[in-house]
C-alpha positions, 0 to 999 in steps of 0.5 A: 477516493478514486482507484487512480488517486489511491495507486498514485498515493501508494506508489509515491510512498513506495518510490520514497521507500525504494531508496532505503534497504529493501526490508526497511523499505517494505516495513516502512511502506506498510508501517506508513499505510498502517499508521496514516491511512484510514480503514476505508483507504486500506480496504480500497487498496486490498480491493486493488491488490486482490484483483491483481494490483494493476498499476501498483509498484512491486514494493506495494505488493510485497508490503501487503502482507504487513498492512493491516486488512481492515474488516469488511464494511 
């Protein structure tokens, strides 16, 4: 999947979760990614985060600590 598509998907979830109380939004975003994104997608997301998270909404960056990091491929 392209980095652009991954950023768009993560940011769409973040926009929705931003309507909730902050802590609920952070845990909701992390929970959604943990439950519905396959390890390959999460690996790509962490690659983006590890390189500064360019284009990702702040809520995605904050939720990163609650997202399960998959083992290296």
